[in-house]
N, C-alpha and C positions, 0 to 999 in steps of 0.2 A: 409760841405758846401755842397752845390745845386748843381748838374751837367750844366754847359753851354747850354744856350738853343740856338740850332741851326733853322737861319730861310733862308728857300731859296724861293726866286722867280722866278718862271715860266712865261716868257713873250710871250710863244706860238709863234703863227705866229703875232705878233706886234713887234713895235719899229724902230727904225731908229740909224746911229751912232749918232745925234744930241741928242739924249736922252739917250746913254752910258754916253758920256760927261757930261751931267745933272746931271745925277747922281754920277758923280764921282764927281764934284765941289759940290754936297751936302752934298756928303759924308767925303768929305776933312773938310767942313765947321763946319759939326755939325753930329759927330759920335757918337751912345749911347753907345760905348763898349760891342756891340753884336757880336755873330758869324754868317755872312751872306754871300751871294752869291746871283747872278743872274744868272738864266740860260736863257740865250741870243739863239739867233738864229745862225748856223752855221757861214752866213757872217757877223754877228757881233763880231765874237770872237777876230780878232785881233783889234779893237776897243776898246773891252774891257780890254783885256791884257794893252795896250798905256794908259788907262784913269784908269783902277783902282789900277793898279800896284803901284801906290804911295797911295794908301790908303787902307783902314782896310776892305773893302770891297771884296769878291773873285767872282770868274766867273766861269759858266760850260755852259755843252751843253743840249740839250734837246734829245738828242739821239743819241745813236752810233750805225757801223753796227755791224753787229753779224760777217761779214769779214775783215780778218787783212788787206787782197790787194789785188788785182787781177782784174780780168772783171765782177765788178760789178757797172757798169754805175749810177752815182748820189749819189751812197754811201759815207760816212764817218765815217774815220775808229775811231778808239778809239785811236790809237796811233795819227793820224792826228790834234785831237781835244787837245791832252795832247803839242802838239809842239806848242800850244796857250798858256800857262801857265796854263791853265784850271785845276782846283780841281776837281770838280764834272760832272756828267751827269745823268741825266734824262733818265729812263729805266722803259718800259711796261707802261707809261701813260695810263692811261684807253680810252682815244683818241685814240690813236695807236691802242691800243686793242679792240676797238670797230670799228672805222672806217678802219684801217687796218688789220685788222685779225688777229695782232700777236698772237702767242701762247707760252704757258709757256716756252716750249722748247727754242723758239727764244730768250726770254727775259733772259733767264740762259746764251746761248751764249753769248749775248750780257755781261752782267755782269762779265763774265769770261774775255771778250775782256777787259772790263772796267779796271778791277784788274789789267791785266798781263801789263796793259798801265802805270797803275800808278794813275788811277782815282778812286774816289770813285764814286760808282754806288749808285744811290737814287733809290732803285726799289719801284716803283709804286702799291700798291693793293688795292682791293676796291670792293665792290658788286652794284648792280644795283637796280632801286627800286623796280622790281617785285622779287628781288632775296630777298632783304630785306621784304618785305611782307609775300613774299612765306618760311620766315623762315630759308633761305638758308645761310644766311651769314658767319656762322661759318664752312660752306661746301667749299663755294666758298674760301674763305681767305684760309683755308688750302690747297686746291688743287692749288694754285697760289703760296704758299709758299714750297710746301714739294719738287717738285725739285729743287729748289734753296739750301734748304737744303741737298739734298743729294748730288747735285753738288758740293756745295763747302763746306761741311764736315768741318774741322775746323776753314775754313775761314771766317763765317758767321759776324765777330768780324770788318769785314773792309767794310760792306757795311752798308748803311743805308735804315730801310725799310720805307715809307710813307702810311701811312692808308688813302686813298681818299673813301670815298663812293661816287659813280657816280651818284648817285640822289643829292647829295649837291652841286655838281660842279657848278659853275655857278649860282644857284638858290637864292642866297644871304642869305639862311639860313642855317648854319651849324649844325651837330648832336649837340645833347645836349651833356651836359658834361657827365651827368651818363652814356650816351650812348658810349662817348667817351673813358672813364675811361674803361666799361667792354669790348669793343671792342680791345682796347690796350693793356690790360690784356690778353685777349685771344691770342692777336698775340706773347706775351712775351713768354706765356704758350706754346704754339706751338714750338716756337723756342728753349726754354729749353728744351724740353721734346724729338723735333726732332732730335736737332741740338746740344744737350749737354753742349748748352751757359751759364754763369749763366746770374743771371738778373740783366739788365742794360748792359750787352755788347754790345747790337745791338741798336742803337739808332733808336726810333720808333716815326716818325712825325706823327702830322697830318694834311691833309689839305681838300679842299673843302669849299667855301665860308667863307674863313678868311679876315677880315678888321679889322682896327683902334677901333672899335666897340664892338669888341668881341674878338678881340686876347689876352686881359689880361687876360679874366675868362679863356680862353682854355689854355695857357702858364703857370698858375697859377696851375693847373693839373699833382700832384707829375707822372702821368703816362706819360703825354705829354714829349717827349726829344727835342722839337721843331715844327715849323710849315712850312708846304709848300704851298707858296701864288700865285695865280692867277693873277684876274685883278688887285687887291690891289699894285700889284709889281710895275707896270708899272708908277705908280704916286709916284714920290720921297717923297714926304710930308707923305704919307699914309704908305708908306713901312718905313719909318724912325720910323713912331710913333708905326709900327709892332715892330720895333727892341727894340724901349724903352722899350715894356711892357716883351720883352725876357730879355733885361739887367735887370730889375726890377726882375723878376724872377728867373732873374742864380745868385742873389746875397747871398752872405754868410748868412746865419743863425745863429745868436748869441746863444753861448749856455749859459744856464740859470742856475745860482750855485744859490743855498738855503743855507746861512747860518743862523743858530742862529735867524730866523724867519727874516732875510732881502735876498733881491732879488737884484743879481746882474748880469751885461750880460756882458760879456767878448766876 
């Protein structure tokens, strides 16, 4: 049986309570059986808890503080997020790394706070266009991963890693299937070599211009444990279509038995 594919939506600085409720109604009416969550702005966590609680759809936040409590005006701690029943939190998204200057060390601290609060952190990594063009992808990804590996030691299986090439986000053009396989394979090898985890122990997602038209091709890759969806996660029909693709790619594969020249599926 193939592992269940995970679909995470990132609403970014978008959305409103009415949209949360619309998603809940859509999920309750026509859910494809996929494992999925929407990461909404902090102000909508209460609405997500109320609306999604009776549906198969889970919810999460887009960031958490590296601090647990104290004089940190404007910060929201992982414990606060968990109080709203959230299961996931995005950490280290490229927009925060680039626009807000978040460092690998700060991101690791946030991951540790999230784990301590009982959340599953989705750690975003990825290279910029100039880094890709300069053949620095491996160096960048290794740097982004190593502090995490050293800090968590045996706890790596508790996190999800999302590879989001910065050059693909919002462009409409995802990485090619071959590029996705190669890069996710490199990430898995890095986690195995430096973190001592077995193959498949850490879910590795692909993100970057995922939409209903390419989701099936991306999710069908064995290297891809799921997808992180941006703009398409704001449209209920588009998000459901991506979840349907994930459900199809998560379906059990029948074993083929050949007996006396005949083929039977079980």
